[in-house]
C-alpha positions in Angstrom: -16.1 -0.9 5.8 -18.5 -1.9 8.5 -22.0 -1.1 7.3 -24.5 0.1 9.8 -27.8 -1.7 9.1 -30.7 -2.6 11.4 -30.1 -6.3 10.8 -27.9 -8.6 8.8 -29.7 -9.1 5.5 -27.8 -12.3 4.7 -29.5 -14.0 7.6 -32.7 -12.0 7.6 -32.0 -10.9 11.2 -31.9 -14.5 12.6 -29.2 -15.5 15.0 -27.3 -18.7 14.3 -27.3 -21.3 17.1 -23.6 -22.0 16.8 -22.7 -18.2 16.5 -25.0 -16.3 19.0 -22.7 -13.3 19.3 -22.1 -13.0 15.6 -18.3 -13.5 15.8 -18.2 -15.4 12.5 -20.0 -12.6 10.7 -17.7 -10.0 12.3 -14.5 -11.9 11.2 -15.9 -12.4 7.7 -16.6 -8.7 7.3 -13.3 -7.6 8.9 -11.1 -9.7 6.6 -13.1 -8.7 3.5 -12.6 -5.0 4.2 -10.8 -3.1 1.4 -8.6 -1.1 3.9 -7.4 -4.4 5.5 -6.4 -5.7 2.1 -4.6 -2.5 1.3 -2.5 -2.6 4.4 -0.8 -5.8 3.3 2.0 -3.8 1.6 3.1 -2.3 -1.6 3.5 -4.7 -4.6 6.2 -3.6 -6.9 7.9 -4.6 -10.2 11.5 -3.4 -10.8 13.0 -3.3 -14.2 16.6 -2.4 -15.2 17.8 -1.0 -18.5 21.2 0.1 -19.5 20.5 3.7 -18.4 18.0 3.4 -15.5 16.0 1.5 -13.0 12.2 1.6 -13.3 10.0 0.8 -10.3 6.2 0.3 -10.8 4.6 0.2 -7.4 0.9 -0.7 -7.1 -0.8 1.6 -4.5 -4.5 1.7 -5.4 -7.1 3.9 -3.7 -4.5 6.3 -2.3 -4.3 10.0 -3.0 -1.0 11.3 -4.3 -0.6 13.5 -1.3 -0.6 10.5 1.0 2.5 9.0 -0.6 6.0 9.9 0.6 9.0 9.0 -1.6 12.6 9.3 -0.2 16.0 8.3 -1.5 18.7 8.2 1.1 22.0 6.3 1.3 21.1 4.2 -1.7 17.8 3.1 -0.2 14.6 4.1 -1.9 11.6 4.2 0.5 8.0 4.4 -0.5 5.6 5.1 2.4 1.9 5.7 2.6 0.0 7.2 5.4 -3.8 7.3 5.3 -6.1 9.1 7.8 -9.7 8.7 6.7 -12.9 9.8 8.4 -16.4 8.8 7.3 -19.5 10.6 8.4 -22.7 9.2 7.1 -26.3 9.9 8.1 -29.4 8.2 6.8 -32.8 7.8 8.3 -32.3 7.1 12.0 -28.8 5.8 11.7 -25.7 7.8 12.2 -22.2 6.4 11.4 -18.9 7.9 12.1 -15.8 5.9 11.6 -12.1 6.8 11.6 -9.3 4.7 10.1 -5.6 5.2 10.2 -3.0 3.1 8.4 0.5 3.4 7.3 2.9 1.1 5.4 6.2 1.3 3.6 8.5 -0.6 1.3 12.2 0.0 0.8 14.6 -1.0 -2.0 18.3 -0.9 -2.2 19.5 0.9 -5.3 23.1 1.9 -6.1 24.8 4.1 -8.7 21.7 6.4 -9.0 21.7 10.1 -10.0 19.7 11.3 -7.0 19.0 14.7 -8.6 17.4 13.2 -11.7 15.0 10.8 -10.0 11.4 11.2 -11.3 8.1 9.8 -10.1 4.6 9.8 -11.5 1.4 8.5 -9.9 -1.5 7.5 -12.2 -4.4 5.0 -12.0 -3.1 3.5 -8.7 0.5 2.9 -10.0 3.5 4.9 -8.8 6.2 4.8 -11.5 9.7 5.8 -10.3 12.5 6.3 -12.8 16.0 6.2 -11.3 18.7 7.1 -13.9 22.0 5.3 -13.4 25.2 7.3 -12.8 27.6 7.4 -15.7 30.7 5.3 -15.2 29.2 3.5 -12.2 31.5 0.6 -11.9 30.7 -2.9 -10.8 32.6 -3.6 -7.6 31.9 -7.3 -7.6 34.6 -9.8 -7.7 34.6 -13.5 -7.3 36.4 -14.8 -4.1 38.0 -18.2 -4.4 37.2 -20.5 -1.5 40.2 -22.5 -0.2 
């Protein structure tokens, strides 16, 4: 997050000749922000066993209440919506910032028992267990090319 300080301690308050408006410092701090990095998406690992699919999605720094999980028409969607407000007062400086961000990730899953899907969120990892339907048959067939 952008810190409110009377001067930039890295440069001892001095202005660089080739960066008089501080654009380089602004870009450096913007792209090193944790919230910027979080908005790049949801990283996930998907495993398949004989009886179920298991999705481990990394969503660090998010409250469980900010995560929405939906399974519709064989598409599993994980979405996160964050609305954060920071109020900080110290000495003569007052800082109020608001951030909003949302992102989602969808996966196609078939032959899943919708009513038995379970999810658990702990230590920044959302684990979703999707049991397979019994007797789900494989509708694939090889098509010969002529």
